[in-house]
OpenMM code with the backbone's topology and positions (N, CA, C; nanometers):
from openmm import Vec3, app, unit

residues = "MET ALA ALA ALA MET SER ARG VAL SER TYR ALA HIS TYR ASP ARG LEU THR ARG ALA PHE ILE ARG SER ALA ARG LEU GLY ALA ARG THR ARG ALA TYR THR MET VAL VAL THR ASN VAL PRO GLY PRO GLN CYS PRO ALA TYR MET LEU GLY SER GLU MET LEU ALA SER TYR PRO LEU VAL PRO LEU PHE THR ASN GLN ALA LEU GLY ILE ALA LEU PHE SER TYR ASN GLY GLY LEU".split()
positions = [
    Vec3(-5.1542, 9.0202, 0.1680),
    Vec3(-5.1053, 8.8875, 0.1310),
    Vec3(-5.1048, 8.7939, 0.2517),
    Vec3(-5.0557, 8.8432, 0.3655),
    Vec3(-5.0500, 8.7590, 0.4855),
    Vec3(-5.1892, 8.7234, 0.5349),
    Vec3(-5.2842, 8.8156, 0.5236),
    Vec3(-5.4215, 8.7887, 0.5671),
    Vec3(-5.4852, 8.6818, 0.4798),
    Vec3(-5.4620, 8.6868, 0.3502),
    Vec3(-5.5160, 8.5846, 0.2595),
    Vec3(-5.4531, 8.4491, 0.2897),
    Vec3(-5.3251, 8.4491, 0.3203),
    Vec3(-5.2554, 8.3240, 0.3511),
    Vec3(-5.3104, 8.2614, 0.4786),
    Vec3(-5.3386, 8.3419, 0.5801),
    Vec3(-5.3904, 8.2864, 0.7046),
    Vec3(-5.5317, 8.2335, 0.6853),
    Vec3(-5.6122, 8.2959, 0.6010),
    Vec3(-5.7470, 8.2450, 0.5740),
    Vec3(-5.7405, 8.1124, 0.5010),
    Vec3(-5.6497, 8.0992, 0.4076),
    Vec3(-5.6341, 7.9730, 0.3351),
    Vec3(-5.5884, 7.8633, 0.4306),
    Vec3(-5.4931, 7.8939, 0.5138),
    Vec3(-5.4423, 7.7947, 0.6078),
    Vec3(-5.5500, 7.7522, 0.7060),
    Vec3(-5.6269, 7.8497, 0.7557),
    Vec3(-5.7341, 7.8170, 0.8498),
    Vec3(-5.8386, 7.7281, 0.7834),
    Vec3(-5.8776, 7.7617, 0.6604),
    Vec3(-5.9776, 7.6817, 0.5893),
    Vec3(-5.9256, 7.5403, 0.5659),
    Vec3(-5.7985, 7.5297, 0.5324),
    Vec3(-5.7389, 7.3981, 0.5086),
    Vec3(-5.7419, 7.3136, 0.6366),
    Vec3(-5.6996, 7.3713, 0.7480),
    Vec3(-5.6998, 7.2975, 0.8743),
    Vec3(-5.8406, 7.2668, 0.9226),
    Vec3(-5.9341, 7.3552, 0.8934),
    Vec3(-6.0734, 7.3312, 0.9303),
    Vec3(-6.1278, 7.2092, 0.8555),
    Vec3(-6.0979, 7.1993, 0.7265),
    Vec3(-6.1415, 7.0819, 0.6484),
    Vec3(-6.0766, 6.9545, 0.7000),
    Vec3(-5.9478, 6.9621, 0.7311),
    Vec3(-5.8787, 6.8438, 0.7836),
    Vec3(-5.9366, 6.8007, 0.9180),
    Vec3(-5.9662, 6.8965, 1.0036),
    Vec3(-6.0238, 6.8653, 1.1347),
    Vec3(-6.1595, 6.7992, 1.1193),
    Vec3(-6.2424, 6.8535, 1.0321),
    Vec3(-6.3747, 6.7940, 1.0100),
    Vec3(-6.3647, 6.6537, 0.9530),
    Vec3(-6.2718, 6.6309, 0.8616),
    Vec3(-6.2525, 6.4972, 0.8044),
    Vec3(-6.2047, 6.3994, 0.9123),
    Vec3(-6.1154, 6.4456, 0.9982),
    Vec3(-6.0671, 6.3595, 1.1066),
    Vec3(-6.1798, 6.3221, 1.2021),
    Vec3(-6.2642, 6.4185, 1.2360),
    Vec3(-6.3760, 6.3916, 1.3271),
    Vec3(-6.4728, 6.2920, 1.2646),
    Vec3(-6.5013, 6.3070, 1.1346),
    Vec3(-6.5911, 6.2119, 1.0665),
    Vec3(-6.5323, 6.0710, 1.0662),
    Vec3(-6.4039, 6.0583, 1.0379),
    Vec3(-6.3438, 5.9246, 1.0355),
    Vec3(-6.3367, 5.8643, 1.1754),
    Vec3(-6.3163, 5.9473, 1.2771),
    Vec3(-6.3134, 5.8963, 1.4149),
    Vec3(-6.4512, 5.8459, 1.4561),
    Vec3(-6.5554, 5.9172, 1.4170),
    Vec3(-6.6911, 5.8723, 1.4491),
    Vec3(-6.7239, 5.7420, 1.3781),
    Vec3(-6.6840, 5.7303, 1.2528),
    Vec3(-6.7091, 5.6074, 1.1789),
    Vec3(-6.6324, 5.4912, 1.2413),
    Vec3(-6.5081, 5.5153, 1.2810),
    Vec3(-6.4276, 5.4105, 1.3429),
    Vec3(-6.4836, 5.3644, 1.4760),
    Vec3(-6.5483, 5.4532, 1.5488),
    Vec3(-6.6068, 5.4167, 1.6781),
    Vec3(-6.7288, 5.3280, 1.6601),
    Vec3(-6.7953, 5.3388, 1.5470),
    Vec3(-6.9154, 5.2580, 1.5232),
    Vec3(-6.8854, 5.1230, 1.4604),
    Vec3(-6.7746, 5.1094, 1.3918),
    Vec3(-6.7416, 4.9838, 1.3253),
    Vec3(-6.6504, 4.9003, 1.4136),
    Vec3(-6.6445, 4.7735, 1.3845),
    Vec3(-6.5590, 4.6823, 1.4602),
    Vec3(-6.4220, 4.6727, 1.3952),
    Vec3(-6.3197, 4.7050, 1.4706),
    Vec3(-6.1844, 4.6907, 1.4185),
    Vec3(-6.1465, 4.5429, 1.4151),
    Vec3(-6.1877, 4.4689, 1.5157),
    Vec3(-6.1675, 4.3250, 1.5216),
    Vec3(-6.2745, 4.2682, 1.6131),
    Vec3(-6.3076, 4.1403, 1.5936),
    Vec3(-6.4136, 4.0793, 1.6740),
    Vec3(-6.3635, 3.9608, 1.7541),
    Vec3(-6.2397, 3.9172, 1.7313),
    Vec3(-6.1886, 3.7996, 1.8004),
    Vec3(-6.0490, 3.8278, 1.8547),
    Vec3(-6.0227, 3.7773, 1.9757),
    Vec3(-5.8912, 3.7894, 2.0374),
    Vec3(-5.8388, 3.6492, 2.0638),
    Vec3(-5.7160, 3.6218, 2.0209),
    Vec3(-5.6506, 3.4929, 2.0457),
    Vec3(-5.5205, 3.5220, 2.1182),
    Vec3(-5.4976, 3.4508, 2.2286),
    Vec3(-5.3760, 3.4734, 2.3055),
    Vec3(-5.3200, 3.3414, 2.3569),
    Vec3(-5.1887, 3.3368, 2.3725),
    Vec3(-5.1209, 3.2207, 2.4293),
    Vec3(-5.0462, 3.2684, 2.5535),
    Vec3(-5.0795, 3.2096, 2.6662),
    Vec3(-5.0155, 3.2468, 2.7919),
    Vec3(-4.9233, 3.1323, 2.8330),
    Vec3(-4.7921, 3.1537, 2.8312),
    Vec3(-4.7021, 3.0463, 2.8738),
    Vec3(-4.7102, 3.0261, 3.0242),
    Vec3(-4.7309, 2.9028, 3.0627),
    Vec3(-4.7401, 2.8686, 3.2038),
    Vec3(-4.6172, 2.7921, 3.2497),
    Vec3(-4.6192, 2.7416, 3.3724),
    Vec3(-4.5029, 2.6669, 3.4232),
    Vec3(-4.4850, 2.5363, 3.3462),
    Vec3(-4.3610, 2.5008, 3.3215),
    Vec3(-4.3312, 2.3779, 3.2480),
    Vec3(-4.2982, 2.2615, 3.3424),
    Vec3(-4.3358, 2.2772, 3.4676),
    Vec3(-4.3227, 2.1701, 3.5654),
    Vec3(-4.4544, 2.1639, 3.6435),
    Vec3(-4.4862, 2.0506, 3.7037),
    Vec3(-4.6139, 2.0395, 3.7757),
    Vec3(-4.6252, 2.1429, 3.8877),
    Vec3(-4.7439, 2.1980, 3.9023),
    Vec3(-4.7719, 2.2926, 4.0100),
    Vec3(-4.8602, 2.2238, 4.1132),
    Vec3(-4.8365, 2.2517, 4.2396),
    Vec3(-4.9105, 2.1876, 4.3495),
    Vec3(-4.9721, 2.2941, 4.4384),
    Vec3(-5.0876, 2.2612, 4.4947),
    Vec3(-5.1504, 2.3471, 4.5944),
    Vec3(-5.2062, 2.2576, 4.7041),
    Vec3(-5.1611, 2.2787, 4.8253),
    Vec3(-5.2010, 2.1968, 4.9406),
    Vec3(-5.1799, 2.0477, 4.9151),
    Vec3(-5.0708, 2.0160, 4.8463),
    Vec3(-5.0350, 1.8770, 4.8208),
    Vec3(-5.1035, 1.8144, 4.7008),
    Vec3(-5.1926, 1.8837, 4.6331),
    Vec3(-5.2627, 1.8301, 4.5156),
    Vec3(-5.2058, 1.8940, 4.3888),
    Vec3(-5.1820, 1.8088, 4.2888),
    Vec3(-5.1283, 1.8582, 4.1625),
    Vec3(-5.2375, 1.9254, 4.0801),
    Vec3(-5.2026, 2.0365, 4.0177),
    Vec3(-5.2972, 2.1024, 3.9276),
    Vec3(-5.3081, 2.0190, 3.8010),
    Vec3(-5.4294, 1.9776, 3.7661),
    Vec3(-5.4510, 1.8935, 3.6493),
    Vec3(-5.5035, 1.9718, 3.5293),
    Vec3(-5.5740, 2.0802, 3.5540),
    Vec3(-5.6324, 2.1573, 3.4439),
    Vec3(-5.6334, 2.3058, 3.4793),
    Vec3(-5.6398, 2.3865, 3.3749),
    Vec3(-5.6493, 2.5310, 3.3905),
    Vec3(-5.7441, 2.5834, 3.2842),
    Vec3(-5.8223, 2.6827, 3.3191),
    Vec3(-5.9203, 2.7392, 3.2270),
    Vec3(-5.8967, 2.8900, 3.2164),
    Vec3(-5.8162, 2.9310, 3.1189),
    Vec3(-5.7870, 3.0742, 3.1053),
    Vec3(-5.9114, 3.1520, 3.0623),
    Vec3(-5.9156, 3.2778, 3.0989),
    Vec3(-6.0298, 3.3640, 3.0703),
    Vec3(-5.9824, 3.4866, 2.9944),
    Vec3(-6.0512, 3.5187, 2.8855),
    Vec3(-6.0201, 3.6380, 2.8071),
    Vec3(-6.1330, 3.7387, 2.8282),
    Vec3(-6.1037, 3.8568, 2.8832),
    Vec3(-6.2101, 3.9563, 2.8994),
    Vec3(-6.2523, 4.0111, 2.7631),
    Vec3(-6.3819, 4.0216, 2.7422),
    Vec3(-6.4346, 4.0764, 2.6177),
    Vec3(-6.4758, 4.2211, 2.6400),
    Vec3(-6.4344, 4.3069, 2.5492),
    Vec3(-6.4669, 4.4476, 2.5569),
    Vec3(-6.5738, 4.4803, 2.4534),
    Vec3(-6.6134, 4.6048, 2.4459),
    Vec3(-6.7166, 4.6475, 2.3520),
    Vec3(-6.6790, 4.6075, 2.2097),
    Vec3(-6.7748, 4.5552, 2.1376),
    Vec3(-6.7610, 4.5141, 1.9968),
    Vec3(-6.6738, 4.3910, 1.9764),
    Vec3(-6.6389, 4.3183, 2.0807),
    Vec3(-6.5667, 4.1926, 2.0644),
    Vec3(-6.6651, 4.0780, 2.0830),
    Vec3(-6.6511, 3.9762, 2.0007),
    Vec3(-6.7474, 3.8670, 2.0024),
    Vec3(-6.6890, 3.7379, 2.0592),
    Vec3(-6.5598, 3.7145, 2.0426),
    Vec3(-6.5022, 3.5854, 2.0808),
    Vec3(-6.3612, 3.6044, 2.1335),
    Vec3(-6.3275, 3.5315, 2.2385),
    Vec3(-6.1924, 3.5323, 2.2931),
    Vec3(-6.1439, 3.3902, 2.3113),
    Vec3(-6.0265, 3.3587, 2.2591),
    Vec3(-5.9679, 3.2247, 2.2701),
    Vec3(-5.8341, 3.2391, 2.3421),
    Vec3(-5.8173, 3.1643, 2.4502),
    Vec3(-5.6923, 3.1693, 2.5260),
    Vec3(-5.6341, 3.0288, 2.5369),
    Vec3(-5.5054, 3.0173, 2.5143),
    Vec3(-5.4339, 2.8915, 2.5323),
    Vec3(-5.3355, 2.9103, 2.6475),
    Vec3(-5.3265, 2.8089, 2.7316),
    Vec3(-5.2386, 2.8144, 2.8480),
    Vec3(-5.1505, 2.6893, 2.8449),
    Vec3(-5.0207, 2.7070, 2.8237),
    Vec3(-4.9315, 2.5910, 2.8233),
    Vec3(-4.8936, 2.5574, 2.9681),
    Vec3(-4.8952, 2.4285, 2.9979),
    Vec3(-4.8658, 2.3839, 3.1335),
    Vec3(-4.8048, 2.2450, 3.1300),
    Vec3(-4.6930, 2.2286, 3.1956),
    Vec3(-4.6291, 2.0984, 3.2122),
    Vec3(-4.6059, 2.0288, 3.0769),
    Vec3(-4.5591, 2.1039, 2.9773),
    Vec3(-4.5250, 2.0453, 2.8489),
    Vec3(-4.6426, 2.0272, 2.7544),
    Vec3(-4.7594, 2.0750, 2.7873),
    Vec3(-4.8759, 2.0603, 2.6988),
    Vec3(-4.9594, 2.1855, 2.6955),
    Vec3(-5.0663, 2.1788, 2.6164),
    Vec3(-5.1594, 2.2929, 2.6093),
    Vec3(-5.2849, 2.2613, 2.6854),
] * unit.nanometer
topology = app.Topology()
chain = topology.addChain("A")
for resn in residues:
    res = topology.addResidue(resn, chain)
    for name in ("N", "CA", "C"):
        topology.addAtom(name, app.Element.getBySymbol(name[0]), res)
């Protein structure tokens, strides 16, 4: 009885493992998401460097495998 039970359990876990591996492979090939949007809060007062006020900022979003677009917003001095 115990030997039959262990064979059933092993077969069950073997099927589950194979199903998990198949779904992991499929997930690696498909895109979970293609766009990243982020808002980075910046200083709410003017920033200066060498006596000059910062007038603009250009945030950068790193793109990883299977990502197509990155949008970053940077709030500064009461605006975007």
